C-alpha positions in Angstrom: 43.8 184.8 117.4 46.9 182.7 117.3 46.1 179.6 115.3 49.6 178.3 115.4 48.9 176.0 118.4 48.3 172.4 119.0 44.9 171.1 117.8 43.9 170.1 121.3 44.3 173.7 122.5 42.3 175.1 119.6 39.6 172.5 120.2 39.3 173.6 123.9 39.0 177.2 122.7 36.4 176.2 120.1 34.3 174.4 122.8 34.4 177.5 125.0 33.2 179.6 122.0 30.4 177.1 121.3 29.3 177.3 124.9 29.4 181.1 124.9 27.3 181.1 121.7 24.6 179.0 123.5 25.4 175.6 122.1 25.1 172.8 124.6 23.5 174.3 127.8 25.6 171.7 129.6 28.9 170.0 128.8 27.0 166.7 128.4 24.6 168.3 125.9 27.5 170.0 124.0 29.3 166.6 123.9 26.1 165.0 122.5 25.8 167.7 119.9 29.5 167.4 118.9 29.3 163.6 118.6 26.3 164.0 116.3 28.2 166.6 114.3 31.1 164.2 114.0 28.9 161.7 112.3 27.5 164.4 110.1 31.0 165.6 109.1 32.1 162.1 108.2 29.0 161.8 106.0 29.9 165.1 104.3 33.5 163.8 103.7 32.1 160.6 102.2 29.8 162.7 99.9 32.7 164.8 98.7 34.8 161.7 98.1 32.0 160.2 96.0 31.7 163.4 94.0 35.5 163.7 93.5 35.7 160.1 92.3 32.7 160.3 89.9 30.4 158.2 92.1 27.8 160.9 92.5 25.5 163.0 90.2 27.7 166.0 90.4 31.5 166.4 90.4 33.7 167.5 93.3 37.2 168.7 93.8 40.0 167.6 96.2 39.9 171.0 97.9 36.3 170.3 99.0 37.3 166.9 100.4 40.2 168.4 102.2 37.9 170.9 103.9 35.5 168.1 105.0 38.3 165.9 106.3 39.5 168.9 108.3 36.0 169.3 109.7 36.1 165.6 110.8 39.4 166.0 112.6 38.5 169.3 114.2 35.2 167.9 115.5 37.0 164.7 116.7 39.3 167.0 118.7 36.4 168.9 120.0 34.7 165.7 121.3 38.0 164.5 122.7 38.6 167.8 124.6 35.1 167.6 126.1 35.7 164.1 127.3 39.2 164.8 128.6 40.8 162.5 126.0 44.3 163.3 124.8 43.6 162.5 121.2 47.2 162.9 120.0 48.3 160.4 122.5 45.4 158.0 121.7 46.3 158.3 118.0 50.0 157.5 118.7 48.9 154.5 120.8 46.5 153.3 118.1 49.3 153.5 115.4 51.5 151.3 117.6 48.7 148.7 117.6 48.1 149.0 113.9 51.7 148.6 112.9 52.3 145.7 115.3 49.5 143.7 113.7 51.3 142.8 110.6 49.9 142.8 107.1 47.8 140.4 105.2 49.9 138.2 103.1 49.3 138.4 99.3 48.0 135.2 97.7 49.3 134.2 94.3 
């Protein structure tokens, strides 16, 4: 499998594989499942961050956080693909808004 492709293409292929494996009998149900998975993946990333920064009972490593953040982005691309959202375009548009807001002034 050629993985050197845009994330949106890989996400569409992932969704096809999930459907073929029996996940989400319908597109709506697969979308529901992936949205719930997105929340789960964010929670796992937060847990890894807490471990990495010493805020949890056990320690963690940057590599574990990297993997969880990748899961968040992959799952977000999966959801976007299911909903017909061009996530790369949406991210670019959101960056335009963020950088046009200005920054909070520092108070002395």
